[in-house]
VMD Tcl script that draws the C-alpha trace (Angstrom):
set ca {
  {115.52 -109.77 323.80}
  {117.55 -108.67 320.83}
  {120.99 -107.37 320.62}
  {121.32 -103.74 321.09}
  {122.94 -101.65 318.27}
  {126.59 -102.60 318.72}
  {128.99 -99.82 319.74}
  {131.58 -99.44 322.70}
  {130.35 -98.45 326.06}
  {132.34 -98.23 329.07}
  {129.95 -100.48 331.05}
  {131.26 -103.33 328.96}
  {134.68 -102.65 330.81}
  {133.78 -101.53 334.27}
  {130.86 -103.89 334.92}
  {132.87 -106.89 334.63}
  {135.95 -105.29 336.29}
  {133.76 -104.22 339.41}
  {131.54 -107.80 339.96}
  {134.90 -109.72 339.49}
  {136.92 -107.53 342.28}
  {134.00 -108.00 344.40}
  {134.24 -111.83 344.07}
  {138.01 -111.70 344.63}
  {137.66 -109.28 347.52}
  {135.04 -111.41 349.16}
  {137.43 -114.48 348.86}
  {140.29 -112.64 350.23}
  {138.27 -111.24 353.12}
  {136.90 -114.62 353.91}
  {140.53 -116.34 353.73}
  {142.19 -113.25 355.49}
  {140.14 -112.94 358.85}
  {138.72 -116.68 358.73}
  {135.04 -115.22 358.37}
  {133.78 -119.03 357.04}
  {131.38 -117.06 354.76}
  {130.50 -120.39 352.66}
  {127.83 -120.97 355.38}
  {126.00 -118.44 353.69}
  {125.70 -120.54 350.66}
  {122.64 -122.33 349.40}
  {121.20 -125.07 351.21}
  {118.44 -126.63 349.21}
  {115.11 -126.80 350.56}
  {115.61 -125.00 353.89}
  {114.84 -121.61 354.93}
  {118.20 -120.65 356.03}
  {119.67 -121.68 352.79}
  {117.26 -119.03 351.01}
  {120.04 -116.12 351.70}
  {122.46 -118.04 349.60}
  {120.49 -117.48 346.25}
  {121.90 -113.86 346.80}
  {125.32 -114.76 348.28}
  {126.65 -117.78 346.82}
  {127.78 -116.01 343.31}
  {130.15 -114.25 345.38}
  {131.73 -117.08 347.43}
  {134.20 -119.75 346.43}
  {135.79 -122.75 348.08}
  {139.27 -122.51 346.80}
  {141.55 -120.20 344.36}
  {141.36 -123.08 341.48}
  {137.19 -122.45 341.96}
  {137.52 -118.77 342.06}
  {139.68 -118.79 339.07}
  {137.81 -120.74 336.80}
  {134.86 -118.83 337.41}
  {136.70 -115.67 336.79}
  {137.85 -116.75 333.54}
  {134.46 -117.60 332.43}
  {132.93 -114.16 333.76}
  {135.95 -112.17 332.01}
  {134.44 -113.66 328.69}
  {130.94 -113.48 329.46}
  {129.90 -110.23 331.57}
  {131.82 -108.11 328.49}
  {130.01 -109.85 325.89}
  {126.56 -109.57 327.85}
  {127.36 -105.59 328.64}
  {128.31 -105.26 324.93}
  {125.32 -107.27 323.04}
  {122.76 -106.54 325.48}
  {123.48 -103.12 326.97}
  {119.89 -102.19 327.59}
  {119.20 -105.24 329.64}
  {122.46 -106.14 331.22}
  {121.19 -105.48 334.73}
  {118.22 -107.84 334.18}
  {120.33 -110.45 332.80}
  {122.95 -110.48 335.46}
  {120.69 -110.27 338.57}
  {117.73 -112.31 336.90}
  {120.55 -115.06 336.51}
  {121.57 -114.78 339.65}
  {118.03 -115.43 341.16}
  {117.21 -118.06 338.32}
  {120.23 -120.11 339.24}
  {120.05 -119.74 342.73}
  {116.23 -120.87 343.03}
  {117.08 -123.56 340.70}
  {119.80 -124.58 342.93}
  {117.80 -124.24 346.05}
  {114.96 -126.55 344.62}
  {116.84 -129.08 342.77}
  {120.13 -129.48 343.94}
  {121.20 -132.23 346.19}
  {122.04 -131.95 350.15}
  {124.99 -129.75 351.09}
  {126.05 -126.07 350.77}
  {126.40 -124.77 347.27}
  {128.79 -121.89 346.33}
  {130.08 -120.30 343.22}
  {129.20 -118.46 340.13}
  {128.75 -121.44 338.00}
  {124.80 -121.14 337.90}
  {125.05 -117.47 336.36}
  {127.76 -118.59 334.12}
  {125.29 -121.40 332.58}
  {122.39 -118.94 332.25}
  {124.35 -116.18 330.60}
  {125.72 -118.86 328.33}
  {122.23 -120.24 327.30}
  {121.12 -116.99 327.07}
  {123.90 -116.05 324.58}
  {123.45 -119.10 322.71}
  {119.38 -119.07 322.46}
  {119.32 -115.26 321.68}
  {122.06 -115.61 319.20}
  {119.90 -118.55 317.34}
  {117.03 -116.25 317.15}
  {118.79 -112.97 316.12}
  {121.09 -115.08 313.62}
  {124.04 -113.93 315.58}
  {126.25 -116.81 314.97}
  {129.47 -115.27 316.91}
  {127.38 -115.60 320.11}
  {126.23 -119.00 319.50}
  {129.96 -119.98 318.63}
  {131.45 -118.38 321.80}
  {128.77 -119.70 324.01}
  {129.17 -123.32 322.71}
  {133.12 -122.57 323.22}
  {132.42 -121.76 326.78}
  {130.21 -124.68 327.27}
  {133.15 -127.02 326.10}
  {135.76 -125.21 328.09}
  {134.04 -124.63 331.21}
  {131.65 -127.82 331.28}
}
mol new
graphics top color blue
foreach p $ca { graphics top sphere $p radius 0.5 }
foreach p [lrange $ca 0 end-1] q [lrange $ca 1 end] { graphics top cylinder $p $q radius 0.2 }
display resetview
């Protein structure tokens, strides 16, 4: 996929806002009402753990965990929606599925939660398409994300 013609689009603002708002609302509801939603995370190589592929990016274990993922998503999601406007849905939902399936297949035992897998998928995508399309700013931003987030 190549970068789309660059111009401001409202999706570059509302998609990250809604995605991050959902993550925070899920965390708040879990905390406030003692829902214990972390049980819906990815449990590797179990049938029950498959549901976590879709749910785990929205579940977080602590405010620090949530905050770290939020900061990365505040940077990455607007860039994905801006530079890859035609494909942002595929990138985000595909990133959730790809990272979730990968975690389910190769992770150690336990329950895995958080949006870190999505963050790494989006960062890697930006880096490698930045190389291919000679968008050195995307490469620099993704490299900086790896250094700061990793």
